[in-house]
VMD Tcl script that draws the C-alpha trace (Angstrom):
set ca {
  {-40.47 -14.12 2.37}
  {-37.03 -13.25 1.21}
  {-35.75 -9.84 2.15}
  {-32.52 -8.18 1.19}
  {-30.61 -7.01 4.20}
  {-28.75 -3.74 4.17}
  {-25.34 -4.90 5.33}
  {-22.61 -2.29 5.53}
  {-19.84 -2.66 2.95}
  {-16.61 -4.09 4.28}
  {-14.01 -1.39 4.84}
  {-11.13 -1.51 2.41}
  {-7.67 -1.70 3.98}
  {-5.45 1.21 3.02}
  {-1.80 1.81 3.82}
  {0.56 4.72 3.23}
  {4.14 4.11 2.15}
  {7.04 5.11 -0.04}
  {7.71 3.77 -3.54}
  {11.07 1.98 -3.52}
  {10.98 0.46 -7.02}
  {9.13 1.17 -10.26}
  {11.16 -1.01 -12.63}
  {8.30 -3.41 -13.45}
  {5.54 -2.74 -15.96}
  {2.35 -1.47 -14.25}
  {3.73 -2.38 -10.82}
  {5.42 -0.45 -8.04}
  {6.95 -1.76 -4.82}
  {5.78 0.23 -1.79}
  {7.56 0.04 1.56}
  {5.25 0.65 4.53}
  {6.89 1.44 7.86}
  {5.20 1.15 11.23}
  {6.46 1.80 14.74}
  {5.87 -0.86 17.37}
  {6.93 -1.22 20.97}
  {9.35 -4.10 21.60}
  {7.54 -6.67 23.75}
  {10.40 -7.21 26.21}
  {12.54 -4.07 26.20}
  {9.83 -1.46 25.57}
  {11.86 0.43 22.98}
  {10.05 1.75 19.90}
  {11.25 -0.22 16.85}
  {10.57 0.48 13.17}
  {9.14 -2.50 11.28}
  {8.62 -2.43 7.54}
  {6.88 -4.51 4.88}
  {7.04 -4.27 1.11}
  {3.90 -4.59 -1.00}
  {3.64 -4.85 -4.78}
  {0.91 -2.51 -5.98}
  {-0.77 -2.10 -9.35}
  {0.03 1.17 -11.16}
  {-1.96 1.17 -14.40}
  {-0.42 4.30 -15.93}
  {3.18 3.83 -14.74}
  {2.99 7.33 -13.25}
  {4.62 6.85 -9.83}
  {8.38 7.17 -9.34}
  {10.83 6.11 -6.66}
  {10.57 8.27 -3.56}
  {6.89 9.17 -4.01}
  {4.64 8.75 -0.98}
  {1.46 6.94 -2.04}
  {-1.67 5.39 -0.57}
  {-2.42 1.78 -1.53}
  {-5.65 -0.19 -1.09}
  {-6.19 -3.93 -0.87}
  {-8.28 -5.60 -3.55}
  {-8.66 -8.83 -5.44}
  {-5.47 -10.65 -6.49}
  {-4.12 -9.27 -9.76}
  {-1.19 -11.67 -9.99}
  {0.61 -14.19 -7.79}
  {2.21 -11.53 -5.59}
  {0.12 -8.42 -6.31}
  {-3.20 -7.72 -4.60}
  {-2.82 -4.01 -3.82}
  {-3.53 -0.99 -6.03}
  {-2.22 2.56 -5.79}
  {-5.10 4.85 -4.89}
  {-3.50 8.30 -4.88}
  {-0.28 10.26 -4.69}
  {0.23 11.90 -1.33}
  {3.61 13.57 -1.89}
  {5.89 13.55 -4.92}
  {9.60 12.84 -4.50}
  {11.78 15.90 -4.11}
  {14.31 16.36 -6.89}
  {17.58 17.84 -5.67}
}
mol new
graphics top color blue
foreach p $ca { graphics top sphere $p radius 0.5 }
foreach p [lrange $ca 0 end-1] q [lrange $ca 1 end] { graphics top cylinder $p $q radius 0.2 }
display resetview
């Protein structure tokens, strides 16, 4: 008796960050900032990581705020994809 179990799908990790580079083909570099409390001094410190994300249409520009989601590896350093544009960069 083999039954298929209804297991819930694994939640996909999503992050929100700012595009800092769009010079590559179909790739943007997104900087994600997070605020953490320093373990010894207790001060709030800003930590940041950069993620390379897949941008199929080359539609995102520097300064845009985007949401990225983790997926299968697309290349050696790229396993994130841009899901949606949250806020476009302001042109002054």
